[in-house]
C-alpha positions as CSV (number, residue, x, y, z in Angstrom):
1,M,187.9,36.9,99.4
2,D,187.0,40.4,100.6
3,L,186.1,42.0,97.3
4,H,183.9,40.7,94.5
5,F,183.6,42.0,90.9
6,D,180.8,40.6,88.8
7,G,181.7,42.3,85.5
8,S,179.9,45.6,86.4
9,N,179.7,46.0,90.2
10,L,182.2,45.9,93.0
11,S,181.1,44.6,96.4
12,S,182.6,43.5,99.7
13,N,181.9,41.0,102.5
14,R,180.1,42.4,105.5
15,S,179.6,45.9,104.2
16,G,183.3,46.5,104.3
17,L,183.4,49.1,101.5
18,F,183.2,52.8,102.3
19,Y,183.0,55.9,100.1
20,Y,186.2,58.0,100.0
21,Y,186.9,61.3,98.3
22,G,190.5,62.2,99.2
23,T,194.0,61.8,97.9
24,E,196.1,58.6,98.0
25,Q,198.4,60.2,100.6
26,E,195.5,61.2,102.9
27,A,194.1,57.7,102.7
28,A,196.7,56.5,105.2
29,T,195.1,58.5,108.0
30,Q,191.5,58.9,106.6
31,C,190.7,55.3,105.7
32,P,191.4,53.8,109.2
33,K,189.3,56.6,110.7
34,I,186.4,56.1,108.2
35,V,186.5,52.3,108.7
36,S,186.6,52.5,112.5
37,E,183.7,55.0,112.7
38,G,181.7,53.2,110.0
39,K,181.2,56.4,108.0
40,G,179.6,56.2,104.6
41,P,179.3,52.5,104.0
42,V,178.5,51.4,100.5
43,P,175.0,49.8,100.9
44,G,175.4,47.1,98.3
45,P,177.1,46.4,95.0
46,E,178.8,49.6,93.7
47,A,178.8,50.6,90.0
48,I,182.5,51.1,89.4
49,F,184.4,53.6,87.2
50,A,188.0,54.5,86.5
51,G,189.3,56.9,89.1
52,G,186.8,55.8,91.7
53,Q,188.2,55.3,95.3
54,H,187.0,53.5,98.4
55,C,188.2,52.7,101.8
56,L,187.7,49.1,102.9
57,R,187.7,46.8,105.9
58,T,189.2,43.4,105.3
59,S,187.9,40.2,106.9
60,Q,190.8,40.4,109.4
61,G,189.7,44.0,110.4
62,T,192.6,45.8,108.6
63,A,191.7,49.1,107.0
64,G,192.7,49.7,103.4
65,W,192.3,52.0,100.4
66,L,191.6,51.2,96.8
67,S,191.5,53.1,93.5
68,V,190.2,51.9,90.2
69,N,192.8,52.3,87.4
70,D,190.8,50.8,84.6
71,V,187.6,48.9,84.3
72,K,185.7,47.2,81.4
73,I,182.0,46.6,82.2
74,A,180.7,43.4,80.6
75,A,178.5,40.7,82.1
76,N,180.7,37.8,83.1
77,S,183.7,38.9,81.1
78,G,184.6,42.4,82.4
79,Y,187.8,43.2,84.3
80,I,189.0,45.7,86.9
81,V,192.5,47.0,87.6
82,L,193.0,48.3,91.1
83,N,195.7,50.1,93.2
84,Y,195.4,49.2,96.8
85,K,197.1,49.7,100.1
86,L,196.5,48.1,103.5
87,F,197.2,50.0,106.7
88,H,198.3,48.3,110.0
Protein backbone atom coordinates (compact mmCIF):
# COMPACT_ATOMS: atom_id res chain seq x y z
CA MET A 1 0.00 0.00 0.00
CA ASP A 2 1.56 3.29 -1.07
CA LEU A 3 -1.11 5.67 0.27
CA HIS A 4 -2.79 5.70 3.66
CA PHE A 5 -5.90 7.65 4.72
CA ASP A 6 -6.72 7.66 8.42
CA GLY A 7 -10.03 9.53 8.22
CA SER A 8 -8.47 12.98 8.13
CA ASN A 9 -4.91 12.80 6.75
CA LEU A 10 -3.29 11.31 3.67
CA SER A 11 0.25 9.96 3.86
CA SER A 12 2.53 7.79 1.77
CA ASN A 13 5.32 5.31 2.28
CA ARG A 14 8.91 6.65 2.23
CA SER A 15 7.99 10.34 1.75
CA GLY A 16 6.53 9.53 -1.67
CA LEU A 17 3.98 12.37 -1.73
CA PHE A 18 4.86 15.75 -3.28
CA TYR A 19 3.07 19.08 -3.51
CA TYR A 20 1.66 19.86 -6.97
CA TYR A 21 -0.08 22.99 -8.26
CA GLY A 22 -0.71 22.43 -11.97
CA THR A 23 -3.32 21.02 -14.29
CA GLU A 24 -4.09 17.36 -14.82
CA GLN A 25 -2.68 17.63 -18.36
CA GLU A 26 0.60 19.17 -17.17
CA ALA A 27 0.99 16.45 -14.53
CA ALA A 28 2.15 13.96 -17.19
CA THR A 29 5.38 15.93 -17.63
CA GLN A 30 5.60 17.77 -14.31
CA CYS A 31 5.08 14.91 -11.83
CA PRO A 32 7.88 12.66 -13.15
CA LYS A 33 10.21 15.68 -12.96
CA ILE A 34 9.07 16.67 -9.45
CA VAL A 35 9.43 13.08 -8.20
CA SER A 36 12.85 12.49 -9.77
CA GLU A 37 14.20 15.79 -8.39
CA GLY A 38 12.52 15.27 -4.99
CA LYS A 39 11.02 18.79 -5.11
CA GLY A 40 8.51 19.72 -2.42
CA PRO A 41 8.04 16.47 -0.51
CA VAL A 42 5.16 16.42 1.94
CA PRO A 43 6.93 16.09 5.31
CA GLY A 44 4.28 13.93 7.00
CA PRO A 45 0.57 13.24 7.00
CA GLU A 46 -1.21 15.83 4.86
CA ALA A 47 -4.56 17.40 5.79
CA ILE A 48 -6.59 16.70 2.69
CA PHE A 49 -9.35 18.68 0.97
CA ALA A 50 -11.47 18.37 -2.17
CA GLY A 51 -9.58 19.78 -5.14
CA GLY A 52 -6.15 19.13 -3.62
CA GLN A 53 -3.51 17.59 -5.91
CA HIS A 54 -0.22 15.80 -5.35
CA CYS A 55 2.44 13.98 -7.29
CA LEU A 56 3.51 10.65 -5.89
CA ARG A 57 6.23 8.04 -6.10
CA THR A 58 5.01 4.46 -5.84
CA SER A 59 6.91 1.72 -4.04
CA GLN A 60 8.04 0.52 -7.49
CA GLY A 61 9.47 3.95 -8.35
CA THR A 62 6.71 4.95 -10.78
CA ALA A 63 5.65 8.61 -10.78
CA GLY A 64 1.99 9.44 -10.54
CA TRP A 65 -0.56 12.20 -9.98
CA LEU A 66 -3.62 12.29 -7.76
CA SER A 67 -6.48 14.69 -7.23
CA VAL A 68 -9.02 14.60 -4.42
CA ASN A 69 -12.59 14.59 -5.78
CA ASP A 70 -14.36 14.31 -2.44
CA VAL A 71 -13.44 13.74 1.18
CA LYS A 72 -15.28 13.33 4.45
CA ILE A 73 -13.14 13.96 7.51
CA ALA A 74 -14.09 11.72 10.43
CA ALA A 75 -11.89 9.75 12.80
CA ASN A 76 -11.88 6.09 11.71
CA SER A 77 -14.93 6.49 9.46
CA GLY A 78 -14.01 9.13 6.89
CA TYR A 79 -13.62 8.50 3.19
CA ILE A 80 -11.68 9.87 0.25
CA VAL A 81 -12.43 9.73 -3.49
CA LEU A 82 -9.37 10.11 -5.74
CA ASN A 83 -8.55 10.51 -9.41
CA TYR A 84 -5.09 9.20 -10.18
CA LYS A 85 -2.78 8.45 -13.07
CA LEU A 86 0.51 6.59 -13.10
CA PHE A 87 3.19 7.52 -15.65
CA HIS A 88 5.68 5.06 -17.12
